[in-house]
C-alpha positions in Angstrom: -0.1 0.1 0.1 1.6 3.6 -1.1 2.2 5.7 2.2 0.1 8.7 2.4 2.3 11.9 2.4 -0.8 14.4 2.5 -4.5 13.4 4.4 -7.0 16.0 5.4 -10.3 15.4 7.0 -13.1 17.5 6.6 -10.3 20.3 6.5 -12.4 23.9 6.8 -11.6 27.7 7.2 -14.3 30.7 7.8 -13.4 33.9 7.5 -16.8 35.4 9.1 -19.1 33.7 8.1 -17.8 32.9 4.7 -16.5 29.3 4.3 -13.1 30.0 2.2 -12.3 26.2 2.4 -15.4 23.9 3.2 -14.7 20.0 4.4 -11.7 19.5 2.3 -10.5 16.0 2.0 -7.0 15.8 0.6 -4.9 12.5 -0.2 -2.2 12.9 -2.0 0.6 9.8 -1.9 4.1 9.6 -1.8 5.9 10.2 -5.1 3.1 11.3 -6.8 2.7 15.0 -8.3 -0.5 16.5 -7.1 -2.0 18.9 -9.3 -4.5 21.0 -7.0 -6.3 23.0 -9.4 -9.4 25.9 -9.4 -10.2 29.1 -10.5 -8.5 32.0 -8.5 -10.6 32.6 -5.4 -11.5 28.8 -5.2 -9.3 28.5 -1.9 -6.2 26.9 -3.2 -3.9 29.4 -1.6 -5.9 29.4 2.1 -5.9 25.5 1.8 -2.1 25.5 1.4 -1.7 28.2 3.9 -3.2 25.3 6.4 -1.4 22.7 4.8 1.9 24.9 6.2 0.6 25.7 9.6 0.3 29.3 8.3 -3.5 29.6 8.9 -5.2 27.6 11.7 -8.3 25.5 10.4 -11.8 26.5 11.5 -12.6 22.5 11.6 -11.1 19.6 10.5 -7.5 17.9 10.8 -4.5 17.7 8.6 -2.2 14.7 9.0 1.4 14.8 6.8 3.7 12.0 6.6 0.8 10.3 8.7 1.3 12.6 12.0 -1.0 15.0 13.5 -0.1 18.6 12.5 -1.7 20.0 15.8 0.3 17.8 17.9 3.9 17.5 15.6 3.8 20.3 13.5 7.5 21.3 13.9 8.8 17.9 13.2 6.4 17.8 10.3 7.5 20.9 8.6 11.3 20.1 8.6 10.5 17.6 5.9 8.5 20.2 4.1 9.7 22.8 1.5 7.3 25.4 -0.1 6.9 28.1 -2.4 3.8 30.5 -2.0 3.0 33.0 -4.3 6.2 35.0 -5.1 9.7 34.1 -3.4 11.2 36.5 -1.3 15.2 37.6 -2.0 17.9 40.0 -1.4 17.8 41.7 -4.6 21.5 43.0 -4.4 22.6 39.8 -3.0 24.0 36.9 -5.2 21.9 33.6 -5.7 24.6 32.0 -3.2 24.2 34.6 -1.2 20.5 34.7 -1.0 20.6 30.8 -0.5 23.3 31.3 2.3 21.2 33.8 4.4 18.4 30.9 4.5 20.8 28.0 4.8 22.5 29.1 8.4 18.6 29.6 9.7 18.1 25.8 8.6 21.4 24.8 9.7 22.3 22.3 6.7 25.6 21.7 5.7 27.1 24.5 3.0 27.4 21.6 0.5 23.8 21.8 0.0 23.8 25.2 -1.7 25.6 23.9 -4.7 23.4 20.6 -4.8 20.0 22.6 -4.8 21.4 25.3 -7.3 22.6 22.0 -9.5 18.9 20.9 -9.2 17.5 24.2 -10.7 19.8 24.7 -13.0 21.3 27.8 -11.9 24.7 26.7 -11.1 26.4 29.1 -13.6 24.4 32.0 -12.1 25.3 31.3 -8.5 27.6 34.6 -8.3 25.2 37.0 -10.5 23.0 39.5 -8.2 19.5 38.4 -8.1 18.4 41.7 -9.5 19.6 41.0 -12.9 17.4 37.9 -12.9 14.6 37.1 -15.2 11.1 36.1 -13.5 11.6 32.5 -14.6 15.5 32.3 -12.8 13.7 34.2 -9.8 11.3 31.3 -9.3 13.8 28.5 -9.7 15.9 30.4 -7.0 12.8 30.3 -4.6 12.3 26.6 -5.5 16.3 26.1 -4.7 15.4 28.0 -1.4 12.5 25.5 -0.6 14.9 22.5 -1.1 17.6 23.4 1.0 16.4 21.6 3.9 16.3 18.5 1.9 12.4 18.3 1.9 10.4 15.4 1.7 7.5 17.2 0.4 7.4 20.3 -1.9 4.1 22.5 -2.0 4.2 25.0 -5.1 1.4 27.9 -5.1 1.0 29.0 -8.5 4.7 28.4 -9.8 4.5 29.4 -13.4 2.3 32.2 -12.8 3.5 35.4 -14.8 6.2 33.5 -16.8 6.3 33.5 -20.4 6.4 30.3 -22.4 9.9 29.6 -21.8 9.9 30.2 -18.1 6.6 28.2 -17.9 8.7 25.1 -19.4 11.8 25.6 -17.6 9.5 25.4 -14.2 7.2 22.4 -15.6 10.4 20.4 -16.6 11.8 20.8 -13.4 8.9 19.6 -11.2 8.7 16.5 -13.3 12.3 15.8 -12.6 12.1 15.8 -8.9 9.7 12.9 -8.1 12.0 10.3 -9.8 15.4 12.2 -9.5 15.2 13.3 -5.9 12.4 11.2 -4.5 9.8 14.4 -3.5 6.3 14.3 -3.4 5.0 17.8 -5.1 1.6 19.8 -4.6 1.2 22.0 -7.2 -1.4 24.4 -7.3 -2.5 26.2 -10.3 -5.7 27.9 -12.2 -4.7 26.6 -15.5 -5.6 23.0 -16.2 -3.4 22.9 -19.3 -0.7 23.3 -17.2 -1.7 20.4 -14.2 -2.5 18.3 -17.5 1.3 18.4 -18.2 3.2 18.2 -15.1 0.5 15.9 -12.8 -0.6 12.4 -12.7 -3.5 13.0 -9.9 -5.4 16.0 -9.6 -8.0 17.7 -7.2 -10.4 20.8 -8.4 -11.5 23.0 -5.8 -14.4 25.2 -6.7 -15.8 27.8 -4.1 -14.2 26.3 -1.3 -15.4 22.8 -1.9 -13.7 19.4 -3.4 -15.5 18.8 -6.4 -13.2 16.1 -8.0 -10.3 14.2 -7.1 -8.7 11.5 -9.2 -6.3 10.7 -11.7 -5.8 12.9 -15.2 -6.9 9.6 -16.6 -10.5 9.3 -15.1 -10.9 13.4 -15.3 -10.3 12.5 -19.5 -12.8 10.0 -19.3 -15.6 12.4 -18.6 -14.8 13.9 -22.4 -17.8 12.6 -24.2 -17.5 12.7 -28.2 -19.9 13.4 -30.9 -20.1 12.6 -34.4 -20.6 16.0 -36.7 -21.8 15.3 -40.1 -22.3 18.2 -43.0 -25.1 16.9 -45.6 -26.6 18.7 -48.5 -30.3 18.5 -46.8 -29.6 18.4 -43.2 -33.7 18.3 -42.4 -34.4 15.8 -45.0 -31.7 13.7 -43.6 -32.4 14.0 -40.1 -35.6 12.5 -40.6 -34.6 9.6 -42.8 -32.1 8.8 -39.9 -34.7 9.2 -37.2 -37.3 7.2 -39.2 -34.6 4.4 -39.5 -34.0 4.1 -35.9 -31.1 6.3 -35.8 -30.5 8.4 -32.5 -29.2 12.0 -33.9 -29.8 15.7 -33.5 -29.7 18.5 -35.8 -27.9 22.0 -35.0 -27.2 24.7 -37.4 -27.8 22.7 -40.3 -25.5 19.7 -39.2 -25.9 16.3 -37.9 -24.8 15.3 -34.4 -24.1 11.5 -33.5 -23.4 11.0 -29.8 -21.1 8.4 -28.0 -21.3 5.8 -30.8 -19.2 3.3 -32.4 -17.5 3.1 -35.5 -19.9 0.4 -36.8 -23.0 2.8 -36.1 -21.4 6.1 -37.6 -20.6 3.3 -41.2 -24.2 2.5 -40.9 -25.5 5.8 -41.1 -23.4 6.6 -43.7 -24.6 4.0 -45.4 -27.6 5.0 -45.5 -27.4 8.5 -46.2 -25.7 7.5 -49.2 -28.3 4.9 -50.3 -30.7 7.9 -50.1 -29.0 9.7 -52.2 -27.8 12.6 -49.9 -24.4 14.0 -50.3 -22.2 14.0 -47.3 -19.7 16.6 -47.4 -17.8 16.6 -43.9 -17.4 13.6 -41.0 -16.0 15.0 -37.9 -15.2 13.9 -34.2 -15.8 16.7 -31.5 -14.3 16.0 -28.3 -14.4 18.0 -25.0 -11.4 19.4 -24.0 -10.1 19.3 -20.6 -10.6 22.4 -20.4 -14.1 22.6 -21.4 -14.6 19.8 -18.6 -13.0 22.1 -15.7 -15.1 25.2 -16.7 -18.5 22.8 -16.7 -17.1 21.3 -13.4 -16.3 24.9 -11.7 -19.1 26.4 -13.5 -16.8 29.3 -14.4 -17.8 30.6 -17.7 -15.3 32.0 -20.8 -11.3 31.3 -20.5 -9.1 31.8 -17.2 
């Protein structure tokens, strides 16, 4: 049985009368990259702050590494690294000097600085002032800082936010390498399903403070139903012909739509239309994207 790294039970946080997070049950196993997904303001950061002991739950429990956060907070957090929102750093100092300031607080060996710089691919930039870094490099330095204490769990809150495409790619590839190369379990939050899809194997979706989905990306994909769309010369007559012959077909905007059907059924429909002398201009498959499913689940209109 896989070891559970994060497990919450009915985790709830109220601000006044409003539930920012309500009865959230997270389950994250050792070695996973878990994508914590939701629109902005859904409760992701509030949940993460509770996991890190930065905010006290109104109700519910948190267990990390099988230990109760209330009882063993300090011993738990020694095994956790995090990057919440934007990383903090001293702009006039070099990357190495910034890491040294944190290393002293953590009381880890000096050799760890070179190790984390290598992991985040900043070894060549170690002696440059951070004020000259790109945003992507600053994010990587933030991750290096989170890795200094040699954590078993890394929690990253919107790590690609504001980055350009090359910066996003750098962070994504870095995150993907960590479980296999360094044995680190990762919780990464985002409001972009397209990003989570390329990094995570497991996903939890939170909306308005409530968990509405938690399973593998593959299970999420299975919610993607497909339709066959047909363009014909006389859609109304073709539609009536197919209905008369027992086929389940919809007609919209002068096009025919067949839902979740086999290749054999599509072939039979085409054969029937050709037999009745209809001209078929196009047969296409329409499949909901993961983004469409996400928008449906969260009830968010339009692009995020």
